[in-house]
N, C-alpha and C positions, 0 to 999 in steps of 0.2 A: 741086390741094391743097384739102382740106376746110377751110372756114371756119365760124365760129360764126354761126348765124342771129341777126339783130339783136334778136329778141324777148328779153326778160329774164324772170326768175322772177316778178316782181310783175305784169307785164302778162299773163303766162300765167294766173296765179291769178285776176286780175280778169276775164279773158276767160271762164274756166270758170264763175265765179260769175254772169256775165252770161247764160250759157246756161241754168243752173239753179242755184238756191241749194242749199247743203249743210246738213243738220241738224247735222253735226259739223265743227269747224274742221279744216283740213289745211294742209300746207306743200308748196310746189313748189320743188324743188331742182335746179339745173343741175349735173351732175356735173363739167362741164368736160372730159369724157373722150369718147373714141370707142369704141364697143363693136361687135364683129362679131356678137354673139349677139342682143342686144335693143336697141331704141331707148329703152325706159324700163321702169320697174317701180313697183309700189306696195307700201309696207310698212304693213300694217294696224295693227301694234302702235304705231307712232309716227305713223301717218296722214301719211306722206310720199310724195309723188309725185316720183320720181327720173327726170330726163330726161337722157339722154346727148346733150347739145346739139351736140357735135362730129360727130354722125352726119348733120347736116343742112347743106345748102348755103345760102349767103346768097341772098336773093331771095324772090319770091312763092311759088315751088314749095317751097322749103325751109321757109318759114314755114307753109305749108299742111300739109306732112308733119309738122312739129313739133307743130302744133295737133292733128292726128289722134292722134298719140301721147299728147299731154296729155289729150285727151278720152277715149281708151281707158283710161288709168290713172285718170282721174276717175270713169269708170264703175265701176271696182273700188272706189273710195272710197264712192260712193253705194250700191253693192251691200252693202258692209260696214256702212254706216249703217243699211240696212234690216234687217240681221241683228244689230243691237246693237253694232256696231263690230268684229265678227270676220268672218273668212272661212274657209270649209272648205278642205281641201287641194286640192280640185278647183275652181279659181277660174273657169275659162271654161265656165260652165254656160249653159243656154238663157236663164235669167233675166238673167245678165250681158250676153249678146249683145243681149237685148231692151232693157236699159238703155242700152247703147252706141248701138244704132241709133236709139233715141229721142232721145238727146243730139245725134247727128249731124243728125237731121232738124230739131231746134230750132236748131242752129247754122247750118244752111243757110238756114232761114227768116229768121233774123236777120242774114244776110249776114256772119256771123262766120267760117264755114268754107265753102269752095266745093267742090262735087263736080266732079272733073276728068274724069269718064267720058265727057262729051259733047265734050270738047276735041279729041279725035282723030277726024277723019272716018272713018278706017279702022276704029277701034274701034267707032264707032256703026254702021257698016255690018255689021261682024262680029256685034255684039249683035243686030241685026235678023235676021241669018241664023240665029243660034243659037235665037232665040225662035221664029221662024216655021218653020224647016226641021227643027229637032230637038225642042225642047220641045213645041210644039203638035202636031207630027206624031206624036211618041212618045206624048203624052197621048191623041191620037185613036186610036192603035192599041190602047192599054190599054182604052179605053172600048169599042171595037169587039170586042175579045177578050171583055170582060164580056158583051156582047150575045150572042155565039155560045156562051159557056159557059152562059148561062141557057137557051138552046135545048137545049144538050146535057143539061142537068139534066132538062128535060122529057122528052127522048127516053129517057134512062136510066130514068125512072119508067115509061114506056110499055112497056119491054121487061123490067122487073123487075130492073134492075141498080142497084147502089149508085153514086151519083154520086161519092162520095169514092174508091171503088175505081177508077173511071174516071180521075179526076184523078191518083191516085197511080201507077197501073200502065200506063195507056194514054198519057196526056199527059205523065206524069213531071214534074209541076210541083208546088211546095208548095201545100197546101190553102189556106193563108192568102193566098197570091198570087192564087189563083183567086177566093176570096171577095172580096178587095179589088177585083179587076177587075170582078166582077159588080156590086158596090155602086157603082162609078164610073158604070156605065150606069144602074142603078136610080135613083141620086140625080141623074142628068143633070148631072154635074160638067163644068165648062168645060175642054176640052183645052188651052187656052192656058196653063194653069197648069203643065203638064208632069206626067209620070207620078208623080214622087215626091210632089209636093204633092197630087195627086189621091188617091193611096193614103192619105196622112195624113188628108185630109178624109173619105174613106170610112170611116175608123175612128172618127169622132166620132158618138156616138149621138144627142146632142141636135140636133134639126133647127135650132133657133135658133142654137146654137153653130156648127153646120156652115155655115149660110147666112152668118153673120157672119164666120166665118173665111175663107170663099171670097171674100166681098166685100173683106175686108182684103187678101188676097193679090193680088187683081186690081187693087187700088188701089196696089200697090207696097210693102206692108208686108213685112218680112222674115219667113221661116218661124219663126225663134226668137221674134220679137215676137208673132206670131199664136199660137204654141203657149203662150207664157206667159200671154197674154190669155185663152185658152180654159181653162187650168188655174185661173185666178182667177175664172172665170165671167163674163168681160167681155162675152161675146156672148149671154148668156142673156137671155130675155125679162124685162123689169122686172116686179116684183111688182104685183099688182092694187091700185089705189088704193081701190077700192070695198070698205069693210070688210065689208059684207054678203056680197059675192061671195067674199071671202077666207075668211070663216067657213064659208060653204057648201062651199067646196072642202075646208077642213080637216075638216068634218063627214063628207064622203064618204070622206076618207082614214082617219078614225078608224073609221067603220063597216066599211070594208074590213079594217082591222087587227083589229077585234073579231071579224069573221066568220072570219078566218083562225085567230085564237087559239081561238075557240069550237070550230072543227073539230078543231084539234089537241088541245084538252082532251078532247073526246069520244073521240078515238083513244086517248089515254093512259088514260082511264077504262076503255075496253073491254079494253085490254091488261092493266090491273091485275086486272080481273075474271077474265081467263083464267089468271092466274098462281095 
C-alpha cells in the first residue's frame, strides 16, 4: 500500500529555497492524491508547485523521489521567473533542462538531494560498459570515418570528381553527416564523448566555445546545460581589458567594413553609369 512520504509542504519549500532563491514567491501544495500520469506539475499563473505526494513511498527513497519531483517543478518556476513569470506552451526546452540539471548539482553539493546512480553495483558496471564499449567506440568510429572522408575528398579532387557527388551517389550518406564526421577529425574531438556530442561540437564555429563545450561535457555537464551555455556565449573568450588593444581591434573592424562598403559603392556607381 502506498503511504505518504513524511515531508510536508513547508519543508519542501524551505528545501527548494535552500538550493537556490527564487525572484518570485511560489507555493508548494501536496494534492493528497495518487496520479498514474505525473508526479507533479507547475502552474505559472498562480505560481503553484503541485506534488501528488501519494505517489511516493515512505522512507529515504520515497523522500529522494519526492525531492526530485519538487526540484523538477521548481525548475519550471525559475524558468518562468526568467521569462517575466510566464512560460511558453513548450515547457521542456533545453533551457529548462539546463536549469533543472544546475539545481540538481547544487542540491547534491549541499547534500540535500542524493544521486542514486552509484548505489547499484550492477548499474555502475553497466554504465562503464556503455561508456567504454559503445559511446567511446562509436565516437572513435565517427572520427576515423572523418579521417577517411578527408582522404576521399583529396582523391576526388585528383581525378576531377565532385566530392559531394561521391558522398551522395557512391557512399549514399547525407552530406551533413559527412561534413560533421570530417570536422570531428579536423578538430581532434575526444571520442569518449560519443558520436552525438562530437557531432554537436563539430557544429560550433567558435574555437573558444567549442573548446569550452568539450571541456564541460568531459567534466560531466549535461548536453542541454552545455548547449544553453553556448547560446549565451558562456564559453567565449573574455573581452580584452586593455582599452588600447580593444580600440585597435575595433579600428581594424571598421576599416574592413569601410573597405567593403567602398567597394560596393564603386560597383553601384558603375552600374548607374551603364544605365
